[in-house]
Rosetta silent file (secondary structure, phi, psi, omega in degrees, C-alpha in Angstrom):
SEQUENCE: XXXXXXXXXXXXXXXXXXXXXXXXXXXXXXXXXXXXXXXXXXXXXXXXXXXXXXXXXXXXXXXXXXXXXXXXXXXXXXXXXXXXXXXXXXXXXXXXXXXXXXXXXXXXXXXXXXXXXXXXXXXXXXXXXXXXXXXXXXXXXXXXXXXXXXXXXXXXXXXXXXXXXXXXXXXXXXXXXXXXXXXXXXXXXXXXXXXXXXXXXXXXXXXXXXXXXXXXXXXXXXXXXXXXXXXXXXXXXXXXXXXXXXXXXXXXXXXXXXXXXXXXXXXXXX
SCORE:     score description
SCORE:     0.000 S_00000001
   1 L     0.000  128.788 -179.013  114.159  128.627   55.756 S_00000001
   2 L   -74.539  138.644  175.812  111.276  129.475   58.082 S_00000001
   3 L   -66.812  150.889 -179.387  108.866  126.616   58.898 S_00000001
   4 L   -63.541  143.018  178.272  105.349  127.135   57.529 S_00000001
   5 L   -74.483  156.963 -178.244  102.943  128.913   59.864 S_00000001
   6 L   -94.571  148.474  172.666  100.002  127.012   61.214 S_00000001
   7 L   -75.418  163.858  176.234   96.366  127.744   60.509 S_00000001
   8 H   -54.047  -44.448  176.113   94.047  128.398   63.504 S_00000001
   9 H   -65.502  -39.389 -179.075   92.736  124.861   63.144 S_00000001
  10 H   -61.519  -36.999  178.622   96.278  123.591   62.626 S_00000001
  11 H   -63.629  -43.528  178.621   97.444  125.078   65.925 S_00000001
  12 H   -67.049  -41.180 -179.665   94.681  123.296   67.798 S_00000001
  13 H   -62.280  -45.123  179.741   95.258  120.069   65.904 S_00000001
  14 H   -64.667  -37.687  178.834   98.983  120.120   66.637 S_00000001
  15 H   -62.847  -40.486  178.536   98.309  120.870   70.320 S_00000001
  16 H   -71.069  -36.027  175.398   96.047  117.843   70.560 S_00000001
  17 H   -60.299  -41.695  179.915   98.572  115.674   68.721 S_00000001
  18 H   -65.900  -40.599  178.763  101.184  116.736   71.275 S_00000001
  19 H   -62.762  -37.571 -178.460   98.826  116.005   74.155 S_00000001
  20 L   -91.731    2.574  178.691   98.128  112.548   72.776 S_00000001
  21 L    57.051   48.786  179.869  101.815  111.984   71.849 S_00000001
  22 L  -116.964  133.467  170.522  100.991  111.371   68.184 S_00000001
  23 L   -80.483  170.800  176.133  103.129  112.206   65.189 S_00000001
  24 H   -60.385  -37.368  179.092  101.507  113.280   61.944 S_00000001
  25 H   -67.832  -42.517  178.164  102.102  109.771   60.628 S_00000001
  26 H   -57.380  -48.887 -178.381  100.570  108.168   63.723 S_00000001
  27 H   -64.287  -41.285 -179.211   97.446  110.297   63.416 S_00000001
  28 H   -61.666  -44.137  179.628   97.221  109.723   59.674 S_00000001
  29 H   -63.852  -43.518 -178.716   97.385  105.940   60.045 S_00000001
  30 H   -68.569  -32.220 -176.738   94.774  105.903   62.800 S_00000001
  31 H   -95.523    4.923  177.790   92.439  108.257   60.895 S_00000001
  32 L    59.339   50.311  173.736   92.853  106.469   57.552 S_00000001
  33 L  -140.724 -164.647 -178.200   94.418  109.408   55.732 S_00000001
  34 L  -111.329  151.643  176.256   97.947  110.457   54.752 S_00000001
  35 H   -61.825  -32.576  178.489  100.636  112.238   56.757 S_00000001
  36 H   -62.995  -42.261  179.955  100.929  114.660   53.836 S_00000001
  37 H   -66.842  -40.067  177.231   97.265  115.587   54.183 S_00000001
  38 H   -60.673  -43.659  178.767   97.655  116.103   57.951 S_00000001
  39 H   -61.412  -43.919 -179.478  100.645  118.367   57.271 S_00000001
  40 H   -65.509  -37.098  178.507   98.711  120.380   54.679 S_00000001
  41 H   -65.209  -44.024 -177.340   95.751  120.782   57.068 S_00000001
  42 H   -64.212  -36.930 -177.258   97.986  122.034   59.874 S_00000001
  43 H   -89.733   -2.510  178.814   99.696  124.620   57.703 S_00000001
  44 L    84.518    5.310  177.687   96.472  125.735   56.035 S_00000001
  45 L   -74.664  -18.226  176.095   97.438  124.454   52.583 S_00000001
  46 L  -133.587  142.781  178.724   94.367  122.202   52.698 S_00000001
  47 L   -96.853  119.727  179.475   90.944  122.868   54.205 S_00000001
  48 L   -71.706  143.829  173.459   89.607  119.918   56.216 S_00000001
  49 L   -73.384  164.622  177.177   86.035  118.897   55.602 S_00000001
  50 H   -58.620  -40.769 -179.635   83.619  118.876   58.502 S_00000001
  51 H   -65.167  -37.031  179.542   83.718  115.097   58.446 S_00000001
  52 H   -68.116  -38.935  178.104   87.515  115.093   58.577 S_00000001
  53 H   -59.511  -46.459 -179.147   87.540  117.407   61.605 S_00000001
  54 H   -65.730  -38.872 -179.609   85.176  115.057   63.447 S_00000001
  55 H   -64.599  -43.919  178.847   87.176  112.000   62.346 S_00000001
  56 H   -64.341  -41.009  178.728   90.468  113.443   63.585 S_00000001
  57 H   -64.217  -42.386  178.208   88.861  114.480   66.863 S_00000001
  58 H   -63.414  -41.580  179.923   87.344  111.041   67.313 S_00000001
  59 H   -60.801  -37.456 -178.504   90.669  109.385   66.553 S_00000001
  60 L   -92.310    6.941 -178.779   92.390  111.437   69.269 S_00000001
  61 L    53.894   43.818  178.010   89.507  110.991   71.756 S_00000001
  62 L   -73.985  130.278  178.485   89.060  114.760   71.923 S_00000001
  63 L   -59.810  158.318 -174.039   86.251  115.703   74.358 S_00000001
  64 H   -60.851  -39.604  179.319   83.060  117.134   72.880 S_00000001
  65 H   -59.769  -43.876 -179.581   83.677  120.673   74.176 S_00000001
  66 H   -73.202  -26.450  175.476   87.082  120.743   72.474 S_00000001
  67 H   -64.290  -39.043  176.677   85.607  119.205   69.306 S_00000001
  68 H   -60.828  -39.720  179.088   83.372  122.246   69.023 S_00000001
  69 H   -64.533  -39.389  177.351   86.471  124.447   69.288 S_00000001
  70 H   -64.224  -43.848  179.442   88.134  122.459   66.488 S_00000001
  71 H   -62.427  -43.213  179.469   85.051  122.779   64.298 S_00000001
  72 H   -63.139  -42.838  179.981   84.858  126.530   64.904 S_00000001
  73 H   -63.864  -29.165  179.229   88.559  126.988   64.126 S_00000001
  74 L   -85.943   -1.969  177.133   88.027  125.129   60.854 S_00000001
  75 L    95.683   15.683 -178.813   85.126  127.429   59.940 S_00000001
  76 L  -113.759  159.304  178.108   82.205  125.159   60.837 S_00000001
  77 L   -72.312  147.812  175.728   79.347  125.516   63.282 S_00000001
  78 L   -57.875  148.123 -176.451   79.650  123.662   66.603 S_00000001
  79 L  -103.911  -28.511 -170.491   78.086  120.219   66.537 S_00000001
  80 L  -108.375  137.064 -177.878   77.623  119.381   70.226 S_00000001
  81 E   -89.471  159.969  169.881   75.202  121.043   72.652 S_00000001
  82 L  -119.475   97.559 -174.282   75.642  121.970   76.299 S_00000001
  83 L   -97.437  125.299  177.843   72.253  121.265   77.851 S_00000001
  84 L   -59.358  145.362  179.340   71.588  122.351   81.461 S_00000001
  85 L   -60.785  -24.558 -178.516   70.714  119.479   83.778 S_00000001
  86 L   -77.725  -10.618 -177.025   67.483  121.336   84.617 S_00000001
  87 L   -69.086  151.249 -178.491   66.269  121.156   81.004 S_00000001
  88 H   -63.042  -28.950  179.336   63.388  118.840   80.143 S_00000001
  89 H   -64.972  -17.076 -177.631   65.607  117.006   77.641 S_00000001
  90 H   -95.451   13.840 -176.290   67.688  115.800   80.581 S_00000001
  91 H   -56.492  -48.070 -177.638   64.831  114.002   82.332 S_00000001
  92 H   -69.280  -34.663  176.490   66.200  110.526   81.672 S_00000001
  93 H   -63.583  -45.812  179.137   69.744  111.590   82.560 S_00000001
  94 H   -64.634  -37.505  178.105   68.529  113.021   85.872 S_00000001
  95 H   -62.892  -41.721  178.498   66.501  109.905   86.524 S_00000001
  96 H   -64.940  -43.299  178.872   69.586  107.765   86.021 S_00000001
  97 H   -61.881  -46.491 -178.959   71.691  109.982   88.301 S_00000001
  98 H   -64.673  -37.593  178.621   69.042  109.970   91.049 S_00000001
  99 H   -62.844  -45.935 -178.783   68.629  106.203   90.739 S_00000001
 100 H   -64.844  -42.425 -179.572   72.364  105.588   91.129 S_00000001
 101 H   -65.931  -44.784 -178.580   72.682  107.951   94.096 S_00000001
 102 H   -69.088  -40.580 -178.710   69.628  106.548   95.883 S_00000001
 103 H   -64.326  -23.040 -177.897   70.499  102.921   95.165 S_00000001
 104 L   -85.605   -8.282  175.717   73.899  103.409   96.794 S_00000001
 105 L   -58.307  143.426    4.361   72.415  104.436  100.165 S_00000001
 106 L   -91.638   23.325  177.019   73.543  104.150  102.937 S_00000001
 107 L   -90.592  145.284 -179.850   76.963  104.463  101.306 S_00000001
 108 L   -65.720  142.238  175.180   78.148  107.917  100.183 S_00000001
 109 E  -152.897  149.060 -179.337   77.897  108.765   96.488 S_00000001
 110 E  -153.747  159.520  177.513   78.126  111.990   94.549 S_00000001
 111 E  -111.234  133.592  176.471   78.121  113.441   91.057 S_00000001
 112 E  -136.922  161.354  179.429   80.840  115.842   89.956 S_00000001
 113 E   -97.965 -176.530 -173.204   81.870  117.481   86.719 S_00000001
 114 L   -70.264  -12.301  176.161   85.224  117.445   84.926 S_00000001
 115 L   -97.666   11.856  177.411   86.387  120.459   86.968 S_00000001
 116 L    71.602   15.510  175.873   85.761  118.535   90.219 S_00000001
 117 E   -79.994  134.059 -179.282   82.765  120.718   91.128 S_00000001
 118 E   -72.476  126.423 -177.644   80.158  118.852   93.154 S_00000001
 119 E  -101.906  -41.049 -176.136   76.914  118.597   91.211 S_00000001
 120 E  -160.622  150.741  177.209   74.757  116.308   93.375 S_00000001
 121 E  -135.418  166.001  169.071   75.042  114.005   96.403 S_00000001
 122 L   -96.496  175.129 -176.734   72.988  111.374   98.170 S_00000001
 123 H   -62.221  -37.625 -178.389   71.880  111.636  101.795 S_00000001
 124 H   -61.066  -36.048  178.830   74.712  109.450  103.058 S_00000001
 125 H   -63.626  -42.691  179.913   77.272  111.904  101.673 S_00000001
 126 H   -63.869  -42.257  178.662   75.681  114.791  103.563 S_00000001
 127 H   -67.037  -37.476  178.477   75.640  112.802  106.812 S_00000001
 128 H   -63.991  -44.534  179.187   79.225  111.724  106.274 S_00000001
 129 H   -63.339  -33.876 -178.899   80.339  115.330  105.742 S_00000001
 130 H   -65.023  -25.085  179.141   78.467  116.376  108.873 S_00000001
 131 L   -66.894  -16.692  178.290   80.709  114.098  110.967 S_00000001
 132 L  -103.055    9.661  177.724   83.551  116.522  110.186 S_00000001
 133 L    73.483   21.271  179.427   81.563  119.584  111.150 S_00000001
 134 L   -99.984  106.683 -178.341   81.225  120.776  107.550 S_00000001
 135 L   -72.309  160.093  175.532   77.707  122.175  107.069 S_00000001
 136 L   -57.200  141.662 -178.211   75.961  122.082  103.678 S_00000001
 137 L  -102.347  144.924  177.306   77.141  124.891  101.419 S_00000001
 138 L   -70.535  -28.870  176.751   74.900  127.178   99.394 S_00000001
 139 L  -107.282  136.251 -178.236   77.398  127.002   96.543 S_00000001
 140 L   -58.372  126.353 -179.441   78.531  123.590   95.282 S_00000001
 141 L   -75.257  163.016  173.674   82.033  122.928   96.657 S_00000001
 142 E   -95.338  123.393 -172.455   84.965  121.778   94.581 S_00000001
 143 H   -66.036  -39.655  179.906   85.915  118.254   95.666 S_00000001
 144 H   -64.981  -43.166  177.587   89.612  118.599   94.864 S_00000001
 145 H   -65.096  -39.719 -179.088   89.832  121.848   96.824 S_00000001
 146 H   -62.134  -36.813 -177.709   87.798  120.305   99.651 S_00000001
 147 H   -82.261  -30.740 -171.921   90.232  117.398   99.996 S_00000001
 148 H  -104.240  -19.427 -178.220   93.515  119.276   99.590 S_00000001
 149 L   -75.316  140.370 -179.931   92.927  122.704  101.171 S_00000001
 150 L   -58.255  -25.718 -179.234   94.098  123.058  104.809 S_00000001
 151 L   -92.838    4.262  179.018   90.659  124.431  105.777 S_00000001
 152 L  -101.150 -131.653 -179.870   88.778  121.526  104.199 S_00000001
 153 L   -83.650   -9.618 -175.540   88.972  117.794  104.896 S_00000001
 154 H   -50.340  -43.544 -179.215   92.751  117.707  104.729 S_00000001
 155 H   -62.934  -18.157 -177.142   93.293  117.823  108.552 S_00000001
 156 H   -98.662   -0.275 -179.424   91.149  114.690  108.886 S_00000001
 157 E   -87.908  110.616 -174.446   92.962  112.592  106.235 S_00000001
 158 L   -68.331  -39.540 -179.967   95.158  110.150  108.160 S_00000001
 159 L  -101.996   55.353 -171.241   97.170  109.006  105.146 S_00000001
 160 H   -56.155  -54.363 -172.771   97.534  112.541  103.794 S_00000001
 161 H   -62.149  -43.855 -179.445  100.805  112.339  101.830 S_00000001
 162 H   -62.431  -48.947 -176.234   99.930  109.121  100.013 S_00000001
 163 H   -72.058  -32.879  177.426   96.440  110.223   99.051 S_00000001
 164 H   -62.969  -42.117  177.446   97.520  113.769   98.148 S_00000001
 165 H   -59.927  -45.444 -177.760  100.020  112.337   95.658 S_00000001
 166 H   -66.557  -38.948  178.504   97.352  110.102   94.134 S_00000001
 167 H   -65.670  -42.370  178.410   94.831  112.941   93.935 S_00000001
 168 H   -64.784  -40.998  177.890   97.342  115.260   92.267 S_00000001
 169 H   -62.490  -45.014  179.264   98.329  112.565   89.791 S_00000001
 170 H   -63.084  -42.792 -178.564   94.681  111.895   88.966 S_00000001
 171 H   -61.432  -44.308 -179.278   93.922  115.618   88.615 S_00000001
 172 H   -72.159  -34.551  177.349   96.775  116.214   86.172 S_00000001
 173 H   -64.228  -43.085  179.369   95.994  113.032   84.260 S_00000001
 174 H   -71.312  -31.155  176.189   92.375  114.098   83.798 S_00000001
 175 H   -62.633  -38.273  176.497   93.449  117.621   82.861 S_00000001
 176 H   -64.235  -37.979  179.985   95.422  116.116   79.985 S_00000001
 177 H   -63.027  -41.943 -174.779   92.366  114.186   78.906 S_00000001
 178 H   -84.361  -12.708 -179.464   90.161  117.294   78.766 S_00000001
 179 L    79.852 -169.381 -175.908   92.762  119.526   77.135 S_00000001
 180 L   -68.695  121.172  177.666   93.237  123.203   77.878 S_00000001
 181 L  -135.624  114.835 -174.011   90.494  124.458   80.187 S_00000001
 182 H   -56.204  -45.545 -177.894   91.064  127.867   81.771 S_00000001
 183 H   -66.290  -40.778  179.893   89.036  127.121   84.903 S_00000001
 184 H   -68.527  -40.319  177.922   90.630  123.725   85.410 S_00000001
 185 H   -64.786  -38.555  178.044   94.125  125.108   84.860 S_00000001
 186 H   -64.121  -38.486  177.515   93.410  127.911   87.349 S_00000001
 187 H   -63.490  -45.422 -179.723   92.304  125.329   89.912 S_00000001
 188 H   -64.487  -38.395  177.610   95.491  123.274   89.466 S_00000001
 189 H   -66.505  -39.169  176.880   97.630  126.414   89.773 S_00000001
 190 H   -61.554  -46.646 -177.494   95.751  127.399   92.938 S_00000001
 191 H   -65.178  -34.478  178.595   96.263  123.958   94.460 S_00000001
 192 H   -61.686  -21.216  179.284   99.964  124.014   93.585 S_00000001
 193 L   -90.409   -1.380  178.129  100.232  127.003   95.943 S_00000001
 194 L   -66.860  146.093 -179.203   98.764  125.176   98.933 S_00000001
 195 L   -72.579  147.972  169.659  101.239  124.711  101.794 S_00000001
 196 L    63.245   29.034  171.901  102.946  121.396  102.526 S_00000001
 197 L   -68.618  144.616  179.384  101.907  119.511   99.425 S_00000001
 198 L   -62.971  135.521 -179.584  103.958  116.327   99.019 S_00000001
 199 L  -139.148  131.692   -4.743  106.940  116.847   96.753 S_00000001
 200 L   -76.356  144.573  179.533  107.684  115.276   94.397 S_00000001
 201 L   -87.475  -11.062  174.486  104.113  114.113   93.884 S_00000001
 202 L   -88.061   75.404 -176.350  105.043  112.089   90.786 S_00000001
 203 L  -101.428  160.051  177.631  106.252  109.132   92.818 S_00000001
 204 L   -79.852  132.301 -179.394  106.663  105.474   91.884 S_00000001
 205 L   -61.173  148.394  176.717  103.862  103.290   93.318 S_00000001
 206 L   -70.442  124.207 -177.853  104.732  100.960   96.187 S_00000001
 207 L   -64.442  -22.027 -176.631  105.119   97.451   94.792 S_00000001
 208 L  -104.866   16.113  179.402  103.680   96.018   98.009 S_00000001
 209 L   -69.638  154.273  176.417  100.643   98.311   98.188 S_00000001
 210 L   -65.437  165.800 -177.678   97.173   96.707   98.527 S_00000001
 211 L   -56.069  -37.454  177.999   95.061   96.249   95.368 S_00000001
 212 L  -131.277  124.520  178.789   93.106   99.440   96.109 S_00000001
 213 L   -80.202  132.601 -175.523   94.509  102.270   98.234 S_00000001
 214 L   -96.354  146.271  172.827   91.985  103.562  100.749 S_00000001
 215 E   -91.599  116.848 -172.868   91.312  107.137  101.737 S_00000001
 216 E  -108.996  124.228  177.349   91.340  107.153  105.549 S_00000001
 217 E  -106.807  144.955 -179.997   89.609  109.826  107.624 S_00000001
 218 E  -143.234  130.179  176.840   90.139  110.272  111.348 S_00000001
 219 E  -156.145  129.131  176.499   88.412  112.572  113.844 S_00000001
 220 L    51.523   41.755  177.272   87.879  112.326  117.602 S_00000001
 221 L    84.078   -9.768  177.677   88.983  108.707  117.675 S_00000001
 222 E   -91.156  124.774  178.449   86.700  107.683  114.798 S_00000001
 223 E  -123.730  128.204  176.567   88.578  106.267  111.825 S_00000001
 224 E  -130.363  142.091 -178.962   86.941  105.259  108.547 S_00000001
 225 E  -124.079  138.007 -172.736   88.618  104.024  105.372 S_00000001
 226 E  -137.836  147.249  163.430   87.107  104.166  101.898 S_00000001
 227 E  -123.538  163.513 -175.442   87.776  103.296   98.302 S_00000001
 228 E  -133.434  158.370  169.735   85.688  104.507   95.393 S_00000001
 229 E  -117.390  152.122 -177.271   84.551  103.551   91.930 S_00000001
 230 E  -125.572  129.505  177.675   83.976  106.064   89.138 S_00000001
 231 E  -129.657  161.431  179.836   81.419  105.705   86.355 S_00000001
 232 L  -148.558  170.685  179.306   80.262  107.879   83.494 S_00000001
 233 L   -73.332  136.406 -170.610   77.739  107.826   80.667 S_00000001
 234 L   -76.870  -32.243 -176.602   78.806  105.428   77.953 S_00000001
 235 L  -132.746   61.247 -177.130   77.632  107.180   74.787 S_00000001
 236 L   -71.793  141.820  173.264   77.338  110.906   75.514 S_00000001
 237 L  -127.798   15.409  178.968   76.426  113.269   72.695 S_00000001
 238 E  -131.992  139.608 -175.087   76.014  116.303   74.918 S_00000001
 239 H   -62.418  -44.145  179.807   78.858  118.201   76.595 S_00000001
 240 H   -57.807  -45.356 -177.804   77.140  118.377   79.987 S_00000001
 241 H   -66.178  -43.293 -178.912   76.537  114.640   80.025 S_00000001
 242 H   -62.353  -32.155 -173.564   80.070  113.751   78.936 S_00000001
 243 L   -88.239    9.817  178.827   81.587  115.885   81.673 S_00000001
 244 E   -98.511  141.076  172.424   79.721  114.169   84.532 S_00000001
 245 E  -124.048  145.859  170.755   81.182  111.505   86.811 S_00000001
 246 E  -113.258  116.533 -178.817   79.412  109.402   89.422 S_00000001
 247 E  -109.637  124.390 -178.420   81.746  108.483   92.276 S_00000001
 248 E  -116.751  133.259 -175.784   80.554  105.837   94.734 S_00000001
 249 E  -102.286  143.503 -179.589   82.327  105.127   98.028 S_00000001
 250 E  -131.907  147.637  176.118   82.710  101.729   99.686 S_00000001
 251 E   -64.016  138.529  178.896   84.085  100.667  103.081 S_00000001
 252 L   -99.473   -4.454  177.607   87.676   99.478  102.932 S_00000001
 253 L  -153.376  173.366 -175.554   87.574   97.647  106.271 S_00000001
 254 H   -67.202  -36.952 -179.164   85.176   96.076  108.762 S_00000001
 255 H   -62.790  -39.203  178.792   85.155   99.075  111.127 S_00000001
 256 H   -69.575  -34.350  175.702   83.974  101.373  108.322 S_00000001
 257 H   -61.399  -40.941  176.805   81.270   98.872  107.398 S_00000001
 258 H   -63.516  -41.366  177.708   80.000   99.062  110.980 S_00000001
 259 H   -58.856  -41.850  179.049   80.052  102.876  110.760 S_00000001
 260 H   -64.853  -46.874 -173.985   77.900  102.698  107.638 S_00000001
 261 H   -70.978  -21.750 -179.961   75.413  100.240  109.130 S_00000001
 262 H  -103.366  -69.853 -173.544   75.010  102.216  112.336 S_00000001
 263 H   -65.616  -55.186 -174.390   75.754  105.930  111.952 S_00000001
 264 H   -71.516  -42.091 -179.486   74.994  106.512  108.263 S_00000001
 265 H   -65.385  -40.129  179.450   72.102  104.071  107.955 S_00000001
 266 H   -69.340  -38.802  178.830   70.433  105.381  111.101 S_00000001
 267 H   -64.998  -38.772 -179.100   70.923  109.003  110.034 S_00000001
 268 H   -68.275  -27.838 -178.297   69.420  108.260  106.624 S_00000001
 269 H   -78.795  -15.674 -177.404   66.388  106.651  108.274 S_00000001
 270 L   -76.439    0.000    0.000   65.614  109.775  110.331 S_00000001
């Protein structure tokens, strides 16, 4: 007996269940419905209401962009907007981003989207990049490509293998969070073709590693080590806003603190 075919919405729903490692029963319990109803929705024997689509998406922590795809597949209009950062409606969002970037001076900070494309930086970031001879680019660079490509910052990363593994793990982990994204998948496939990537990159963490692993750069005898924190908007209702991250860098040792207080602080004051 052939298994029942899936509806367009059912295919997407099942793909998200697989990504989140949820059975039909797991999803049903979390969404306060029945496994039978989930099965009927997937096979097209039942039509989910708009509210049910949103509830299932919320239960699985589906990103807003993918929620729109679920709504469309179920026959409903998209619910969430994608507002350009330049739009007047984004004034308060831009004010918050600029405040965070400026307040972090003279330490580097930058804003990037879910595809690792650089959206905005503070002055300290530009001065820091200049120490590696990388001039400002007319097109926003991709941070993952910048760190892992042989022609980017990779030659200056002293602890290359360790940090490359962690970056690859983070990239694939975040890709799972966002679901299928053609551009993001193309980026990961491109990076997989870079020479001399550490293999296997899915390694077990060192039990004796420090609390936070630092990214260490070295050039012409200058060595600086950094760790970062990542923040995002807490209650986004717009796709653009949800897909933004603010990454702030901090010195991981005393020598890097001196570098910040002298080189970066003085450059920012000019």
